[in-house]
C-alpha positions, -999 to 999 in steps of 0.1 A, spaced: -439 562 890 -467 537 897 -469 504 878 -493 499 850 -520 472 852 -517 440 832 -550 430 817 -558 396 802 -588 401 779 -607 374 761 -620 387 728 -643 358 720 -642 332 693 -642 355 662 -673 377 659 -665 413 671 -700 416 683 -693 390 710 -667 413 726 -680 421 761 -689 456 772 -662 455 799 -636 444 774 -645 473 751 -643 498 779 -609 486 790 -596 484 755 -606 520 749 -584 530 779 -552 508 778 -520 522 764 -505 490 749 -519 459 733 -499 427 733 -508 401 707 -496 364 706 -481 353 672 -474 317 666 -451 326 638 -438 360 627 -456 363 594 -490 353 607 -518 378 611 -532 381 647 -568 369 647 -573 384 682 -562 418 669 -585 415 638 -614 410 662 -606 440 683 -599 462 653 -632 452 639 -650 463 671 -631 495 681 -619 522 658 -587 534 675 -550 527 675 -527 513 702 -491 507 706 -490 470 695 -463 446 707 -462 413 689 -451 384 712 -436 355 693 -451 324 711 -446 294 687 -468 264 688 -443 238 699 -442 208 722 -406 217 732 -412 230 767 -378 245 771 -382 265 739 -417 275 748 -408 287 782 -379 307 768 -403 326 745 -428 331 774 -402 346 796 -390 369 768 -426 380 762 -431 386 800 -400 408 801 -414 430 773 -447 433 791 -430 442 824 -409 468 807 -441 486 796 -458 482 830 -427 496 847 -431 528 827 -466 532 841 -485 520 810 -515 497 812 -510 467 790 -537 443 776 -529 409 764 -557 399 740 -565 363 734 -591 343 714 -619 329 735 -614 332 773 -580 339 790 -584 311 815 -592 283 790 -561 268 772 -547 303 768 -510 315 768 -521 343 790 -520 321 821 -483 313 815 -475 350 809 -493 360 840 -471 337 861 -438 350 846 -449 387 848 -456 382 885 -423 364 890 -404 393 875 -423 418 896 -447 405 923 -462 441 927 -478 440 893 -516 442 894 -533 417 871 -569 419 860 -587 393 839 -618 399 817 -635 367 806 -645 362 770 -670 340 752 -652 307 747 -652 286 716 -671 259 736 -700 282 742 -698 298 708 -700 266 687 -728 252 709 -749 283 704 -741 284 667 -751 248 661 -780 251 686 -768 219 703 -767 221 741 -734 212 758 -750 193 786 -784 189 802 -798 177 835 -773 157 854 -751 148 824 -713 151 826 -693 173 802 -656 169 794 -635 194 775 -603 180 760 -577 192 735 -575 172 703 -538 167 708 -546 141 735 -535 105 727 -561 83 711 -563 62 743 -571 92 764 -599 104 740 -613 69 741 -614 69 779 -631 103 780 -657 92 754 -665 61 775 -669 81 807 -688 112 797 -721 117 780 -709 149 764 -674 156 751 -661 186 733 -628 181 716 -610 214 709 -587 220 679 -600 188 664 -594 200 628 -557 192 630 -563 158 646 -593 147 624 -580 113 614 -574 103 650 -607 118 662 -628 102 635 -612 69 642 -620 70 679 -655 81 671 -659 51 648 -646 27 674 -671 40 700 -701 40 675 -704 78 680 -699 91 644 -737 98 642 -737 115 676 -711 142 667 -711 177 652 -680 195 639 -676 233 639 -648 252 622 -638 289 624 -669 300 643 -673 338 641 -653 342 609 -668 346 574 -655 313 562 -668 294 593 -690 263 589 -704 234 609 -717 200 600 -733 169 615 -723 149 585 -690 136 600 -684 112 572 -680 141 548 -649 152 567 -629 121 560 -598 128 539 -601 165 544 -579 190 561 -595 215 585 -584 246 605 -571 242 641 -598 267 651 -624 240 653 -642 217 677 -660 184 677 -690 181 700 -699 145 708 -732 137 726 -737 100 734 -775 106 739 -778 126 707 -798 158 705 -832 171 695 -839 192 664 -826 193 628 -791 205 621 -775 210 587 
């Protein structure tokens, strides 16, 4: 029996209409969907996007992949998830791991791909890129990521304040991902660099409750979702944004 194909499919930032044509075609054909779950009771956002775009059913395997800084625990769950994937592939089934945004940008898929290949080097892997949150929020707010010969940095909000400060000093354009859970730190470093009026915040782009604002001061003292990004442009931007 031939091995199934392991697909890594980016489903975009939230809007089912941003699912690519190729992603739709492959999702119509695969036998099994694997979905990452950060905790057992949480609904899969990636699955909600796919279900909103395609009216079919799959065998769905939930992979518990907790959000933890404990690398040993994290790797244990990743190996366990890879073993489940390889079991399906060994039976000849094509398996798709669906992920928010793009599979190659801060995605669990890249770790699973490594372990799946370690278990069986003969497994064929295919990756379908998706619209990343970076591109999505930029288009939504109508604020360009970078122009001309400007530099652009992409950093996770979990970075230490000193690292964020360094990046803000060395790049004209910075996008801080998952900034909502790090707001106090992010707002502080923006203040220290006199960039609070050069920033825009987007939260839950592609979902019904999504919003964005350039009034950064209005965010102080609030709690925001981790599906968020802060776009900082040292040179500002043209146009009116609300």
